N, C-alpha and C positions, 0 to 999 in steps of 0.2 A: 894556248899554253905559253908561259913566260919564255922569253928568248934568252934570258940570262942562263948560261950553261950550268952553273952550279945549282941555281934554283930548279932548273929544269931536270937535273939529273936525279934529284931526290925529293923535290917539293911539289906536292899537289894536295891535292887534298883531299862516307858518309857512313850497330845501328839498331835501332829498335825495329826489327823486321816486321813485327805485327803492325807497326804504324805506317811503314813505308811500302809494303807490298802493293798497295793500291797505286803508288807512284810508278813502281817498276813495271806494272802491267796495266796501263790505261785501257779502258774499254775500247774495243775496235769497232763498236757500232758506228762511230763517226770518225774514220781515220783522219788524223791531223786536225782535230776539232779546234785546237787552240791556235791554228794558223789562219791568218786572214787570206782571203782569195787574192791572188796576184801572181806575178811571174815566178817567185820562188816556189810557192806551193805547186803551181802548175808544172814547173820543171821536175820536181820530185815525182809527182804522180805520173807524168808522161814517161819518165825513165823507168819507173817500176812497172808500168803497164807494158812498155816495150819489151823488157827483158823477161817478163812472165807470160807473154802471149805466145802460145805454141803455134808453130807453123809459119812464123815470121822470121825474116832475116836477122832480127835483133834479139831473138829468143836466147836466153842463157839458162843452161841446166842448173837446177838447184845447188848442186855441189860446188858450182863456180860462182854462186852469188854470195860473195864475201864483201862485207862492208866494214870499214875501220873508222873509229871515232877517236879524236883527241878528247881529253877529259877537261882540264881546267880551261875555262873560258868557252868551251864548246858544249859540254854537258852540264856544267854548273859554274858559278862565278870563280874568278881568280883574284878578286879584290876584297879587302885592301892588301892582303897578302895571300899567296897560295895556301890552301887549307892544310896541306901537309906541313908547311912551315909553322902554322899556328899550333899544330900538334906537337912539333918539336919544341917550340917555345914553352908550351905547358909542361912537357916532359922535363925540361931543364929545371923548372920551378919545383916539380915533384922530386927530382933527384938531388936538389941542392943540399939537403941535410946530410947526404952521404959524401958531399964534396965541399968541405969548408973552404978549400982554396979558391973556389969560384968567386967568393965575395970580393976578392982583390984582383981578379983576372978577367980581362975582356975576352970575348964579348959577354961573358956571364955576369960580370959586375953590373953593367948598365941594365941588362935584362932583368936581373933580380931587383933592381931599384925602380923598375917600371919605365925605363927610358928605352923604348924599342928603337927609336931613331938612332940613338948613339950605339946601341948594340949591333945594329946592322950597318953602321958606318964603315965597318971593315970590308964590306962588299963580299965577294965570292969566298974569300978566305974565312971570314967570320961565319958565313952560312955553312960552309963545308965543315967547320969545326963543330958547330951546333948539331949538324946532322950526324956526324960521326959519333958524338957523345950520346945521342939519343936513339940511334938506329943500329947500333952494333953492341957486341958483348953479351948478347942474350940469345936464347934459342929462338928459332923461327916461331915455335908455338907460343913462347912468352911474348914475343913482339906482336903477334896477331891478337893475343888477349889484351895487350895494352891498347892497341888501335881500336878494338871493338868496344872496350870500356870508355875510351875517350869519345868516340863517334856517337855513342848512345846518349851522351850528356852534354857535350860541348856545344856552345851556341855562338852564332855569328855576331860580331860586335855591332853591326849596323841594324840587323833585322831582329835580333833577339830570338832567332829560331835555331833549331838544330841544323847543323850544316847539311844534313841529308835532306832536309825540307827545301833546300835551295836548288835541287836538281831542276833544270829547266823543263817545265811541263811540255812545251812543244817538241823538245828533243826526246823526251820519254815517249811521246806519241809516235815520233819518227822511228825510234828503235822498235817499238811494238809493230808499227806498220810494215817495216822491212821484214821482221821475223815472221809476221803473218803472211808475207809474200814469198816465203821460202829462203830468205837471206840468213846467213850466219853473221852475227855482229860481234866485233871485237873492240876493245878499248886499246888504243896505242898512244901512250902518254909519256911525257918526260918525267912524270911522277914515279915514285917508287912502286915497283910491281907488288911487293908484299903489303905495302900500305893499302893499295887499292883492292887487292884480292880479299881483304878482310871484310869488305862491305859491298863490293860491286854487284853481287848477285841480288842482294836485297834492294839496292837503290835502282839499278839499271836493268836487272834481269840478265846480267852477263856473268856467267860462271867463272871461277878463278882461272881455269885453263884457257880462257879467252881474253885474259888481261895481259897486255904486254907493256912493260915499263922499264925505267932505269933499274938496274940490278946491282946490288953489292955482292961481293963474293961470300960464299957460304961454305962451311967446312963440316964434315962429319966427325963426331966425337962420341966416345962412350963416357957417360957420366955415371960411374958405378956400373950397374948392369943395364942402364938405359941408353939406347942409341938416340942421339939428338943431332940436329943441324944447328950450327952456331953462326950467327951473322957477324961478318968481319967488316972492318971500316973501309976496305979497298973497293973501288968501283970495277965492276965487270963489264957493264954495258950502259952507255949513256944514250937513252932512247929519246933523243930530241934532234930536231933538224935532220941532218944527213943520217943520223943514227936510227931514225924511224923506219925507213925502208929496210935497213939492215935488221932491225928487230923483227919486222914483219917476216922477212925471209927466214930468219933463224927459228921463229916460233910457228909460223903458218906454212911456209914452204911454197906458197902460191901468191900471185899478185892479186890483190883485191880488184873489184870492178867499181867500187865507190869509196870515196874518202871524204871525211868531214873534219874541218879544223877551224881555227879562228885567228891564227897569227903566222908570222914568218917562220916560227918554229915548226909549222906544219907544211911548209912549202914543198920540201922534198918528198914527203909522203903523198901529197896531192899530185906532184909532177910524175912520180913513178907509177902511181895508180892509174892515172888518166893517159899515160903513154902507151899502155898495152893495146892489143888488137881488140876489135869488137866494141860494143857499147860501153861507155865509161861515164862516170859522174863524179864531179868534184864540187864541194860546197864549202863556203866560208861563212861563219857567223860573225857579223860585224856589230860591234858594241856601240849602239847609237842612242840608247835610252838612258839618259842621266837621271831620270826620275824613278823609274822602276828598277833600274840596274845601274850601270855606269856607261859613260860615253868616252871612248878613247880609241885611238888608232896608232899614233906614232910616238907616244910618250914612253920612254924606257922605264922598266925593263921589258914591258910587254909591247911588242911592235907589230903592227899590221901595215906593211908598206910594200915589200917585194911581192908578197903573196897576193895582195889586192891588185897590183899591176898585172900580175900573171893571170888573175881571174878575168880581168877585162880583155886580155890579149887572147886567151885560149877558150873563153866561154864557160868558165866555172860559174856556178850559181852563187850569188852573194845575198845572204839574208840580212836585211836591215831590221834589227831587233825591234826598233820602235814602230816601224811600218808594218812588218810582216807577222808579228806575234800579237794575238788578242790578249794574251796574258803571258807572263814570264814564269810565275810560280803557281803551284797548285793552290796555295792558300789565298791567292788574290780573289 
């Protein structure tokens, strides 16, 4: 997940359920079939075997088998921009006829002229303004409908595929493997909780109540005789970095035994998860494949530095995407 706090608080980023149910529930006839044999796959299988083998000191009861996953960069790409930001940019274009003042006001002016670089030159302030303009002022039902309509048709600029088709096949297999092994899987992302809840079940097999993300404030209103929840522009929870363990505590109320991430924005979640008693597992997806995906570590705003050092120090598993994955996407 991106480490830029504003992008992380509301930007992430899948839906035609009939197309994607096969991705959310890969066949378990061959667990982790898209993983190459090696230390990463062996570590996963060893941990799962340990905690599911009754009568051993490392056995963990099913109720305590909780696994948490970052989303952007861990379950699907976060390049060239987080997918939720792409949604916000498209919403600005759709809303522009209702806001003639935007044609002379940044960051909207540059965006509407097709100059994304200039539109985002304002950094956190510009992104925050775009997100507030596109993610508030409507009911939660209206927002969910907007997200579902976008995710069912929007395509990634590099691959020309639906964003939902870019869920990493090896991670979908890992989610299915864990659930088949009695784990409860959660998404814990800096992205917007309501954005992800609109499609997470179809893409990852994770129901809305198991999605944790950054949250804007919501207010109850009566619109005529209809009770609604209205999205407000203020932030209630920033579910990134140190906010991730806080979000887990608020929503789950228990410490997970396994955590999966890809950047320094996931460091505290991995630290808190693996600091508990009993068997623990931490894993980092390292982006090393510039041909099939992207190769990056320390280039802002997405940074994997401190978490990578911690992984080496405490023994978290590091997945080398180029080496450890036979394929990245189902369509390969």
